[in-house]
VEXDREN-2710 file (C-alpha; in Angstrom, 1 decimal):
% VEXDREN-2710
k/r/px/py/pz
1/MET/-17.2/18.7/-9.7
2/LYS/-19.8/20.8/-8.0
3/LYS/-21.8/21.3/-11.2
4/LEU/-21.7/17.5/-11.7
5/LEU/-23.1/16.8/-8.2
6/PHE/-25.8/19.5/-8.7
7/ALA/-26.8/17.9/-12.1
8/ILE/-27.0/14.4/-10.4
9/ALA/-29.2/15.9/-7.7
10/LEU/-31.5/17.4/-10.3
11/VAL/-31.9/14.0/-12.1
12/ILE/-32.6/12.2/-8.9
13/SER/-35.1/14.9/-7.8
14/ALA/-37.0/14.8/-11.1
15/GLY/-37.1/11.0/-10.9
16/GLN/-38.6/11.1/-7.4
17/LEU/-41.2/13.7/-8.4
18/PHE/-42.2/11.6/-11.5
19/ALA/-42.6/8.5/-9.3
20/GLN/-44.9/10.5/-7.0
21/GLY/-47.0/11.7/-9.9
22/ALA/-47.4/8.2/-11.3
23/ASP/-49.3/7.2/-8.2
24/ASN/-52.1/9.6/-9.2
25/VAL/-52.7/8.0/-12.7
26/LYS/-56.4/7.5/-13.2
27/TYR/-58.8/6.1/-15.8
28/TYR/-60.8/9.1/-17.3
29/VAL/-64.0/8.3/-19.1
30/THR/-63.7/11.1/-21.8
31/ILE/-66.5/12.4/-24.0
32/GLY/-64.7/15.3/-25.9
33/ALA/-61.3/17.0/-26.5
34/PHE/-60.9/20.6/-27.5
35/ARG/-58.0/22.9/-28.4
36/ILE/-60.0/26.0/-27.4
37/GLU/-60.9/26.2/-23.7
38/ASP/-64.2/28.1/-24.3
39/ASN/-65.4/25.2/-26.5
40/ALA/-64.5/22.8/-23.7
41/LYS/-66.5/24.9/-21.2
42/ARG/-69.6/25.0/-23.4
43/PHE/-69.4/21.2/-24.0
44/THR/-69.0/20.6/-20.3
45/GLU/-72.1/22.8/-19.5
46/ALA/-74.1/20.9/-22.1
47/ALA/-73.1/17.6/-20.6
48/LYS/-74.1/18.9/-17.1
49/LYS/-77.6/19.8/-18.4
50/ASN/-77.8/16.1/-19.5
51/ASN/-77.2/15.2/-15.8
52/TYR/-73.6/14.2/-16.2
53/ASN/-71.0/15.3/-13.7
54/ALA/-68.8/16.6/-16.4
55/VAL/-65.4/18.3/-15.8
56/TYR/-62.7/19.5/-18.2
57/ALA/-59.0/19.5/-17.6
58/LEU/-55.9/20.0/-19.7
59/ASN/-54.0/17.1/-21.2
60/LYS/-50.6/18.8/-21.1
61/THR/-48.9/16.3/-23.4
62/ARG/-51.3/16.9/-26.3
63/GLY/-52.3/20.5/-25.4
64/LEU/-56.0/19.6/-25.4
65/GLN/-58.8/20.2/-22.9
66/TYR/-60.4/16.8/-22.2
67/VAL/-64.0/16.7/-21.0
68/TYR/-64.6/13.7/-18.8
69/VAL/-67.5/12.4/-16.7
70/LEU/-65.5/9.9/-14.4
71/ALA/-62.0/9.7/-13.0
72/THR/-61.3/6.5/-11.2
73/SER/-58.6/4.0/-10.4
74/ASP/-61.0/1.2/-11.1
75/LYS/-60.3/0.1/-14.7
76/ARG/-63.4/-2.2/-15.0
77/GLU/-65.7/0.6/-13.8
78/ALA/-64.2/3.0/-16.3
79/PHE/-64.8/0.7/-19.3
80/ARG/-68.3/-0.2/-18.0
81/LEU/-69.3/3.5/-18.2
82/GLN/-67.6/3.9/-21.6
83/ILE/-69.7/1.1/-23.1
84/ARG/-72.8/2.5/-21.5
85/LEU/-72.2/5.9/-23.0
86/ARG/-71.6/4.4/-26.5
87/ALA/-74.7/2.2/-26.3
88/THR/-77.3/4.4/-24.7
89/THR/-76.3/8.1/-25.1
90/GLU/-75.3/10.6/-27.7
91/TYR/-71.6/10.2/-26.7
92/LYS/-71.0/7.4/-29.2
93/ASP/-67.2/8.1/-29.4
94/ALA/-66.5/8.1/-25.6
95/TRP/-63.2/6.6/-24.7
96/VAL/-61.0/5.8/-21.7
97/PHE/-57.9/7.9/-21.2
98/LEU/-55.2/6.5/-18.8
99/GLY/-52.9/9.1/-17.4
100/LEU/-52.9/12.4/-15.7
101/LEU/-55.0/15.5/-16.5
102/GLY/-54.8/19.1/-15.2
103/GLU/-52.4/20.0/-12.5
104/ASP/-51.9/16.4/-11.5
105/GLY/-50.1/15.9/-14.7
106/ALA/-47.4/18.5/-13.9
107/ILE/-44.0/17.7/-12.5
108/GLU/-42.9/20.7/-10.4
109/GLU/-39.3/21.7/-11.1
110/LYS/-37.9/23.0/-7.8
111/PRO/-35.0/25.6/-8.1
112/ILE/-31.6/24.4/-7.1
113/VAL/-30.0/26.5/-4.4
114/GLU/-26.2/26.6/-4.6
115/GLU/-24.6/26.6/-1.2
116/LYS/-21.4/28.5/-0.6
117/PRO/-18.5/26.1/0.1
118/ILE/-17.3/26.0/3.7
119/GLU/-13.6/26.6/4.3
120/GLU/-12.1/23.5/5.9
121/LYS/-9.1/23.3/8.1
122/PRO/-6.6/20.6/7.1
123/ALA/-6.4/19.2/10.6
124/LEU/-10.2/18.5/10.7
125/VAL/-10.5/16.8/7.3
126/PRO/-11.8/13.2/7.9
127/ASP/-10.6/10.2/5.9
128/VAL/-12.3/10.0/2.5
129/PRO/-13.3/6.6/1.2
130/ALA/-12.0/5.6/-2.2
131/VAL/-13.9/7.0/-5.2
132/ASP/-15.9/4.4/-7.2
133/SER/-14.7/5.3/-10.7
134/VAL/-17.3/3.0/-12.4
135/LYS/-20.2/4.7/-10.7
136/ILE/-18.8/8.2/-11.4
137/LYS/-18.4/7.3/-15.1
138/ALA/-21.9/5.9/-15.3
139/GLN/-23.3/9.1/-13.7
140/GLN/-21.3/11.2/-16.2
141/ASP/-22.6/9.1/-19.1
142/SER/-26.2/9.6/-17.8
143/ILE/-25.8/13.3/-17.5
144/ARG/-24.2/13.5/-21.0
145/LYS/-27.1/11.6/-22.6
146/ALA/-29.6/13.8/-20.8
147/ALA/-27.8/16.9/-22.1
148/GLU/-27.8/15.5/-25.6
149/ALA/-31.5/14.7/-25.4
150/ALA/-32.2/18.2/-24.3
151/LYS/-30.6/19.8/-27.3
152/PRO/-33.1/21.1/-29.9
153/LYS/-33.4/18.6/-32.7
154/PRO/-33.2/19.8/-36.3
155/LYS/-36.5/20.1/-38.1
156/PRO/-37.4/17.2/-40.5
157/PRO/-37.4/18.0/-44.2
158/GLY/-40.6/19.4/-45.8
159/ASN/-43.4/21.7/-44.5
160/PRO/-45.2/21.3/-41.2
161/PHE/-48.9/20.3/-41.2
162/LYS/-51.5/19.4/-38.6
163/PHE/-54.6/17.4/-39.8
164/ARG/-57.5/18.0/-37.3
165/LEU/-60.1/15.3/-37.5
166/LEU/-63.4/16.7/-36.1
167/SER/-66.7/15.1/-35.4
168/GLN/-69.2/16.5/-37.9
169/GLU/-71.9/16.3/-35.2
170/SER/-70.2/17.7/-32.1
171/GLY/-67.1/19.5/-33.4
172/SER/-64.9/17.7/-31.0
173/GLU/-61.5/16.3/-32.1
174/VAL/-61.4/12.7/-33.2
175/MET/-58.5/10.3/-32.7
176/GLY/-57.3/8.7/-35.9
177/GLU/-54.9/9.0/-38.7
178/VAL/-54.6/10.5/-42.2
179/GLN/-53.2/8.6/-45.2
180/VAL/-51.3/10.9/-47.6
181/GLN/-51.1/9.5/-51.2
182/GLU/-49.5/10.9/-54.4
183/SER/-52.8/10.1/-56.2
184/SER/-56.2/8.4/-55.4
185/ASN/-54.9/5.3/-57.3
186/ALA/-51.6/5.0/-55.5
187/THR/-50.8/1.6/-53.9
188/ARG/-48.6/3.1/-51.2
189/TYR/-49.2/5.9/-48.8
190/GLN/-47.7/7.7/-45.7
191/ALA/-49.8/7.5/-42.5
192/PHE/-49.7/10.4/-40.1
193/PRO/-51.4/10.7/-36.7
194/ALA/-54.2/13.2/-36.5
195/ASN/-54.1/16.4/-34.4
196/GLN/-50.3/16.5/-34.2
197/ILE/-47.7/18.5/-36.1
198/VAL/-46.1/16.4/-38.9
199/TYR/-43.6/17.2/-41.6
200/ILE/-44.3/16.3/-45.2
201/GLU/-42.1/16.7/-48.2
202/ALA/-43.4/18.1/-51.6
203/PRO/-45.1/15.6/-53.9
204/ARG/-43.4/14.5/-57.1
205/ASN/-46.4/14.8/-59.4
206/ARG/-46.9/17.7/-61.8
207/GLU/-50.0/18.9/-60.1
208/GLY/-48.2/19.4/-56.8
209/THR/-51.1/17.8/-54.8
210/TYR/-51.7/15.0/-52.3
211/THR/-54.8/12.8/-51.8
212/LEU/-55.8/12.7/-48.2
213/VAL/-57.8/9.8/-46.8
214/THR/-59.0/9.8/-43.2
215/GLN/-59.2/6.7/-40.9
216/ALA/-61.0/7.0/-37.6
217/ALA/-62.9/4.3/-35.7
218/GLY/-66.7/4.9/-35.8
219/TYR/-66.5/7.4/-38.7
220/LYS/-66.7/7.2/-42.4
221/PRO/-63.5/7.7/-44.3
222/VAL/-63.2/11.1/-46.1
223/LYS/-61.1/11.6/-49.2
224/THR/-60.0/15.1/-50.3
225/ILE/-57.3/16.7/-52.5
226/MET/-54.8/19.1/-51.0
227/SER/-52.4/21.4/-52.8
228/TYR/-49.0/21.3/-51.2
229/ARG/-48.1/24.9/-52.0
230/THR/-51.5/26.4/-51.1
231/PRO/-53.1/24.0/-48.7
232/GLY/-55.6/26.5/-47.3
233/GLY/-56.8/26.2/-43.7
234/THR/-55.2/28.3/-41.0
235/GLN/-51.7/28.7/-39.6
236/GLY/-50.7/27.4/-36.2
237/ALA/-48.5/28.8/-33.5
238/GLU/-45.4/26.9/-34.8
239/GLY/-46.0/27.9/-38.5
240/GLU/-47.8/24.7/-39.4
241/HIS/-50.7/24.5/-41.8
242/VAL/-53.8/23.4/-39.9
243/ILE/-56.2/21.5/-42.1
244/GLU/-59.6/20.7/-40.5
245/LEU/-61.4/17.6/-41.8
246/PRO/-65.0/17.1/-40.5
247/LEU/-66.0/13.4/-40.3
248/PRO/-69.5/12.0/-40.5
249/LYS/-70.4/9.2/-38.1
250/ALA/-70.7/5.7/-39.6
251/LYS/-74.4/4.8/-39.7
252/ARG/-75.0/1.2/-38.7
253/GLY/-78.1/1.4/-36.6
254/ASP/-77.8/0.6/-32.9
255/TYR/-74.4/-0.9/-33.1
256/ILE/-71.4/-0.6/-30.8
257/GLU/-68.2/-0.8/-32.8
258/PHE/-65.5/-2.4/-30.7
259/THR/-62.3/-0.6/-31.8
260/GLY/-60.2/-2.3/-29.2
261/VAL/-61.4/-5.9/-29.7
262/LYS/-58.9/-7.6/-32.0
263/PHE/-57.8/-11.2/-32.9
264/PHE/-54.4/-12.6/-33.8
265/LYS/-54.1/-12.9/-37.5
266/ASN/-56.2/-15.7/-39.1
267/SER/-57.2/-17.0/-35.7
268/SER/-60.0/-16.9/-33.2
269/VAL/-57.6/-16.0/-30.3
270/LEU/-58.3/-12.6/-28.8
271/GLU/-55.4/-10.2/-28.4
272/PRO/-54.9/-9.4/-24.6
273/GLY/-55.8/-5.7/-25.2
274/SER/-59.3/-6.8/-26.1
275/GLN/-60.2/-7.5/-22.5
276/ASN/-60.8/-3.9/-21.4
277/GLU/-63.7/-3.3/-23.8
278/LEU/-65.1/-6.8/-23.2
279/ASP/-65.1/-6.3/-19.4
280/GLY/-66.8/-3.0/-19.9
281/LEU/-69.6/-4.8/-21.8
282/VAL/-69.8/-7.4/-19.1
283/SER/-70.4/-4.8/-16.4
284/LEU/-73.0/-3.0/-18.6
285/MET/-74.9/-6.3/-19.3
286/LYS/-75.0/-7.1/-15.6
287/GLU/-76.3/-3.6/-14.8
288/GLU/-78.8/-3.4/-17.6
289/THR/-80.6/-6.8/-17.2
290/GLY/-83.0/-5.9/-20.1
291/PHE/-80.2/-5.7/-22.7
292/LYS/-80.0/-8.4/-25.3
293/ILE/-77.2/-8.3/-27.9
294/ARG/-76.1/-9.9/-31.2
295/ILE/-72.4/-10.3/-31.8
296/HIS/-71.4/-9.8/-35.5
297/GLY/-68.1/-11.3/-36.6
298/HIS/-66.4/-10.0/-39.7
299/VAL/-63.2/-11.0/-41.6
300/ASN/-61.2/-9.5/-44.5
301/GLY/-62.1/-11.3/-47.7
302/LYS/-64.4/-14.1/-48.7
303/ILE/-61.9/-16.8/-49.5
304/SER/-60.9/-19.8/-47.3
305/ARG/-57.6/-19.6/-45.4
306/ASP/-55.5/-21.7/-42.9
307/ALA/-56.6/-20.5/-39.5
308/ILE/-56.2/-21.4/-35.9
309/LEU/-59.5/-22.2/-34.1
310/ILE/-59.4/-22.6/-30.4
311/GLY/-62.6/-24.6/-30.3
312/LYS/-63.7/-25.3/-26.7
313/SER/-60.5/-24.0/-25.1
314/THR/-61.0/-21.3/-22.4
315/GLU/-57.6/-19.7/-23.2
316/PHE/-59.3/-16.8/-24.8
317/PHE/-56.2/-14.5/-24.9
318/LYS/-53.4/-17.0/-25.2
319/GLN/-51.7/-17.3/-28.6
320/VAL/-51.0/-20.9/-29.6
321/PRO/-48.2/-22.1/-31.9
322/GLU/-49.2/-22.0/-35.5
323/ASN/-48.9/-25.8/-36.0
324/GLU/-51.6/-26.4/-33.4
325/LEU/-55.3/-26.5/-34.2
326/LYS/-54.6/-25.1/-37.7
327/LYS/-57.1/-26.1/-40.4
328/ASN/-58.4/-24.8/-43.7
329/THR/-61.3/-22.6/-42.7
330/SER/-64.0/-20.6/-44.7
331/ALA/-64.4/-16.9/-44.1
332/SER/-67.9/-17.6/-42.7
333/GLU/-66.6/-20.3/-40.3
334/LEU/-63.8/-18.0/-39.0
335/SER/-66.1/-15.0/-38.4
336/THR/-68.7/-17.2/-36.7
337/GLU/-66.1/-18.7/-34.3
338/ARG/-64.8/-15.3/-33.5
339/ALA/-68.3/-14.1/-32.5
340/GLU/-68.7/-17.4/-30.5
341/ILE/-65.5/-16.8/-28.6
342/VAL/-66.6/-13.3/-27.6
343/LYS/-69.9/-14.8/-26.4
344/ARG/-68.2/-17.5/-24.4
345/TYR/-66.0/-15.0/-22.7
346/LEU/-69.0/-12.9/-21.7
347/VAL/-70.7/-16.0/-20.4
348/SER/-67.6/-17.0/-18.5
349/GLN/-67.8/-13.6/-16.7
350/GLY/-71.5/-14.2/-15.6
351/VAL/-73.6/-12.9/-18.5
352/PRO/-76.5/-15.3/-19.2
353/ALA/-76.1/-17.1/-22.6
354/ASP/-79.7/-16.6/-23.5
355/ARG/-79.1/-12.8/-23.7
356/ILE/-76.5/-13.2/-26.4
357/LYS/-76.9/-14.2/-30.1
358/ILE/-74.1/-14.5/-32.7
359/LYS/-73.8/-14.1/-36.4
360/GLY/-70.8/-14.8/-38.7
361/GLU/-70.9/-12.3/-41.6
362/GLY/-67.7/-13.7/-43.2
363/GLY/-66.3/-11.1/-45.6
364/LYS/-69.7/-10.0/-47.0
365/ILE/-69.7/-6.5/-45.4
366/PRO/-66.3/-4.9/-45.9
367/LEU/-65.6/-1.4/-44.8
368/TYR/-62.6/-1.1/-47.2
369/PRO/-61.4/-2.8/-50.4
370/GLU/-60.2/-6.3/-49.5
371/GLY/-56.8/-6.1/-51.1
372/GLY/-56.1/-2.4/-50.2
373/THR/-53.8/-1.1/-47.5
374/LEU/-56.8/-0.6/-45.2
375/GLY/-58.2/-4.1/-45.7
376/ILE/-57.0/-5.1/-42.2
377/TYR/-59.8/-2.9/-40.7
378/ASN/-62.4/-5.3/-42.2
379/ASP/-61.4/-7.8/-39.4
380/ARG/-63.7/-6.5/-36.6
381/VAL/-66.4/-7.3/-34.1
382/GLU/-69.6/-5.3/-33.8
383/ILE/-72.2/-5.5/-31.1
384/GLU/-75.9/-4.9/-32.0
385/ILE/-78.3/-4.0/-29.3
386/ILE/-81.5/-6.0/-30.1
387/LYS/-83.5/-5.3/-27.0
388/HIS/-83.3/-2.6/-24.4
END
């Protein structure tokens, strides 16, 4: 019983400590992530020479040193700076990390001190209330589940790999994924997150190879062939094969690619997660009064489709039933309305309409084959800076 009570105390203590740490969660405007601390130091010093108050700290969950230039509890201020960095500086792949970095991200585990039991005299023992068996069983179940979760899990089948996506320009790690195909003509693939250890089983083809295709916002896709038995690269601390894949930046002139601005399928309704980047653009446009922009809307494919157009509605982020406002729409019309909806949201937040132009590109400028597994990435919004 004593061990049970100590275990309960440990669970409660850890929960309290986690709750205290959650109060310190911040928005970090991040410009680089590095596995090696010396690289993070050099990148930080270079940013300081560019007059940025750069700092690096450890993301303990990912094991990476994050270099950031702002830590704030103000979400809007963080995204404003992110958009400014992408639009006007060399840090085109700046992003906002929400969480804890450095020592703030640690939960201190305090040692449990076992007290010696006090010998009690029968005459002084007070009345003990009835034991709530339901609560005790719930506590026992909670402790049992925690113990099961703590057991080491068996390794998945196959060999361990880590695909490191790196910016060809700066050498910093890039967020994205790697599609692993049996051949370059395969219609199916496995998708694995970059910069993490993953397990992959041997291919079934005679050559014993996989085709790797990278996917990262703001970068051109890279295709390469990897031998499963002799993949090359280096070996990591856990025996994984570390495969480095340098990525060239996508060249589209003075464009800001909005990786977080997305629409519900075949509609002009913005997904709620789009608001962060759009609010960052609002703040930047208000600060930089000389900025004028053109919003380019793109869709996947050139054919007409049944789509939901919200027209003059101001419910920019509210999904409507499919049977409402649905009409047969051309690719050009849908892409134009999507660009128009983004403009109207910016205007609703105080950006003058005469500083914003729009253009519906339809499906004329795809990034990937229309019918392929990556065709969904053709649905996008791009912001062109037309005047500084």
